[in-house]
C-alpha positions, 0 to 999 in steps of 0.5 A, a space after each residue: 613583088 612589092 618592095 618593103 619600105 623603109 619605115 622609121 619610128 621614134 624610140 618605143 619603150 615597149 621594145 625592151 619588153 618585146 625583146 625580153 618576151 622573145 628572149 624568154 621564148 628563145 631560151 625556152 626552146 634552145 637555152 641549153 645550146 647557147 652561150 649568150 643572148 643580146 638585144 642589138 640594133 637600133 631598137 636596143 638604143 634608147 632614144 634612137 629612131 628605128 625600124 620597128 624590128 627587134 634585133 636579137 643576137 644569140 652567141 653559140 660556141 660553134 656556129 655549126 650547131 645552127 642546123 640543130 636550132 632550126 626546128 626548135 626555133 620554128 616552133 616559136 615562129 622564127 624562120 631560117 633564111 639561108 643567106 650564103 653571103 653571111 659566112 659568120 652568122 645565120 639569120 632567122 626572121 619572125 613575121 612576113 617577108 618585108 614585115 618582120 617583127 624580129 630578126 635573130 642573128 646567130 654567131 659564135 660568141 666573142 667572134 668579130 661579128 659578136 664583138 662588132 655588134 655589141 661594140 656598136 650598140 654599147 658605143 651609141 648607148 654611151 655617146 648620145 650625140 653620136 646616136 643622135 647623128 645616126 638618127 639624123 642619117 637614118 632619117 635622111 636615108 629613109 626619106 631618100 630610099 623609102 622604097 629601096 631598103 637595100 640601098 638604105 642599108 648600104 648607105 649606113 655602112 660607112 657610119 656604122 664602120 666608123 662607130 665600130 672603129 671608135 668602139 674598138 678604140 675604147 676597149 
């Protein structure tokens, strides 16, 4: 099996529009079952380099309803990917393995998972210098771990955890 490569590109204004299109599609099939929907991840932060994958987070009142969302989401090409290691969220992918165009994360609204992802995004939006530092780190790691997406992701974790703590301090 070919390993997916880590490919970053400069920020694209079309990512906002892609999110809006996907958001509307999601709302059309499960809107009555969700509490909120947000654009998260690097594509949601203007000026940040990113893998060209739109990350979407859906907040629900109870994570157990996810089973009921699998079929309607599959109608708009989101495939449920069981990940037992993810206890606080559920993961869906749109697109081929290693070449996805969207990642959909479902978690309980106002859970730690929800708060940390929103906090991270908002902090980097508010602090462009930190966003620039994140871009530099990601670029360096993408070069070093081009053929090892798992290690690339692991090596970003200390920076991400630091930003989450800084964001908590601003609440």
